[in-house]
N, C-alpha and C positions, 0 to 999 in steps of 0.2 A: 504493499500500499504506499503510495508516494505522497498523497495529500488527503488528510482526513479532516472533515468538518466536525467540530465539537460545539454543539449548542450549549448554552449555559457555561460558556468558556471562562467566565469571571467568578463562577462559584466554588464553593468549598470542595465538592467532589472532583470538579475539574482541576483544581489546584493539587489534589492528591495524584491525579491521573497524568497530568501533563509531563512531568519529568520522567515518569515510568514509561511513557509511550515514545519518548524522544529516541530517534534513531537516525544515523547518517542517511541522507537522501530521503528522509520523511519530513514533510511539513504539516503542522497542525494549524488549521484555520479556526480561530476562536470567535464565536458569535455570542454576543450578549448585549444587553441594553446599556452597558458601560464597558469600557476597555478593561481587560484583565490586568491585575497587578502582576509584576514579574515574580516568578518562583525559581529558586535555585535548581539548576540542573536541566532546565527547559531547553529544548533544541530549537530548530527553526520554527517560528510561529508568525502567523498573519492574524490581524484583527479586523473583525466586522462588527460595527456597532449597529444593531438592529434587534427587533423583537421577533420571536418565533411565530407570532400571530400576524405578521406582515407577509402575505403570500408572495409579493414581488421580490421582497428583500430575500426571502428564503430561497427562491429560485436562483437569484443571482449568487447567493452565498454557496449554493450547491454546485455551481459551474466549476468544471475541471477537478472535482474531487472524486476519489475512489470509493469513499464510504462516508456515512454520516453517523456520529455518535450523539444521540439526542439526549442530553442531560438537562435541557432547559425547561423552565416552567416554574410553577408554584411548588414549593416543597412541603407545605403544611396546609391544613384545612383553612378554607377561606369561603367567602360568599359564593354561592353557586354560580352566579354570573361570571365572577372572575375565574373560578375553576374551569368552567366550560370554555371560556374564551382563551385563556392561556394554556391550559393543559390539553383539553380535548381538541378544540379548533386549532391550537398551536401544533399538536401532533399531526393533524391533517395537513397543515401548511408544510411541515417538515417532509412528510411523505410525498405530497404532491410536488413540492419544489424539487426533491430528489428525483422523482420520476421525470419531470419536465427537463431537468438538467443532464439526465442520463446517468445518475449515480444509482447503481443497481443494489447497493447493500445499505441497510439502515439497521442500527443497533438502537433500540428503544429502551430507555431506562424506565421500566415499570416499578412496581413496588409490592412489598408484601401486603400493603393495604388494599390491593386489588382483591385479595382473598382473606381479608383481616378476620372474618367471622368463622373461619375454618377452625374446628376444634381439634386440638392435638392430643388431647388426654386419651390414654389407653389405645393408641393406634400406632401403626407403622409410620415410617417417614412419609410426609405429605408429598405427593408427586408434584412436579413443576407445572404440569399443564391441566390441573383441576380447573373447572369452570370458575369464572369470577364470582366472588362473594364479599363485596367491598364493605368496608366498616365506616366509611365517611364519603362526603362529596369528592374529596381528594382521591380516595380509593376508587370511587365510581369513575373518575376521570381517567385513571390509569387502566382500569378494565376496558374503558371505551378505547383508549389508545392501542391496547393490545388488539382489539377487534378491527380497528382501522389498519393495523399492520396485516392482520389475516386478510382483509379485503385487497390490499395492494399486492400481497404475495399471490393470491388466487387470480386476481383479474389481470395483473401486469407481469407476473413472473418475477417479482423482486424477491431478494433474500432479505427477510426481516426477522430479527432475533430480539425477543423481548426478555428483559432481565428483571425478574421479580426480586428486587434488591431488599436485603434485610437491613442491617445497620452498617453503612460504609463509612466508617470512622476509624481513627487511629487506635482507640481503645473502647471497649464496650462500656456505656455509662451506667448499666444496671443489670439485674439478673437475666432479663430477657435477652441480652446480648450474648449470654453463654450459648444460646441456641442460634441467634440470628445475626452474629457479627460477620462482617466482610472486611477483612484487613485491606489496607491500601495496596499492598503487594498483590494479594489474591484478586483485588478489583481489576488491577492492570492485567493480570494473567487472564481473567475472564474476557476483558475486552479484546486482548490479542487473539484469544481463541475464536471469538465471534468474527474478527477480521480475516483470520487465516483459514477457517474451515471451508472446504470447497462445496459449492452449491448446497447450502443448508436449507433453502426454502424458508418455511416459516417455522420457528422454534420458540418455546418459552423455557427458560432455564431459571433455576434459583441462583440469586446473587449472594451466596454465603460462603464462609470458609469451611474448612474441614474440622468443624467443631465437634468435639466428643459428645456434647450434649445437644446436637442439632435435631430439630424437628423435621427438617425438609430434605428432600432427596437431592443427592448429587449425581444420579445416574444420568439425567438429561444433560447436565453440563459436561460430564465425562464423554458422552457421545459426540460432542463437538470439540473435544480436545482440551477441556478445562479441568485441570487437576489441581485443586487448591492444596496448599501445604500448611497454612497457619491454623491455629486451634485457640479459641477463646478460653480454653481450660486453664491456661497460664494465669488468667485474671480471676480465677474462681475464689481463691482465698481472700483476696482484696475485696471482691464484690460481696462475699458472704459476710465479711466483717463489717462492711458498710451497711448492708441491706438485710442481713439475716439469711438463713438457709432457705433455698427455694422450695415452695410447697405447691407442686403442680396440682395436687388433688383439690386443694381448697383456694387457691388464688386464681381468680378469673383472669387476671392480667397475664398469667402464665399457662392458661389453658387454651388461649386463642392466638392465632398467628399475629393479629394486629395488636394485641396487648391492650393498653389502656385506650387506644384510639377507638375501641368499640363502645366506649362510654362518653366520649367528649361530645359537646353540642354540635349538631350538624349545622354546616353552613356559617359558622362563626370564625372569624379570622384569629389564627393562633400566631403568637410571636415567639413562643418557646416550645 
């Protein structure tokens, strides 16, 4: 891959990803509503200041790129009109812009919240491709984005890979992270696998690390060449000391994939 467009290029996840995707002969085109701050170790980068819900801008941004990694959009619950405009319509603009510009591969950052009400207690690992079961308007927008990707794969033969991301952060912030953590290095491994796999068609995979306490399946990711190596278990003692021992049987936040998001008010903007 010579040139990759990353939407949400000024965001926190992109900042983790950019230096890890840097390669000789590869350029990252960063699209966001503001210019991205420099990060140590970044390679060749280009800047596009635009919003994902601007169809003309997205088509121009997709010109001469080999793949699109769509990280842009609202990352938390918000008013339904904002979620639909930025996340759902924005994902359509990304897919349509890629199609019009001839970029045949799109990696969509979906979310565990697309299936947040899935109960994990007393069952085997949750498959990556279970039907949507969103926990919020945000989760609904991510499930809608996955279906838009299915449409573009079926109708136009595009390669669309949807990543149901857990917690893509440097260290898990709470007990749920023992199951749902995606380390920065594994996040880069996952994206590289999505870029490299030949003719994947449409796929949904879990964006998690090889956590000992994981709830979700790694099989679908391994099928495209994603073999995570990090494990949130190394944080267990610290997290238990801070939050107490996990009680899957009695704690509803640890029984459902979406955790506390299953209880937050719908359609209300969150800042934390």
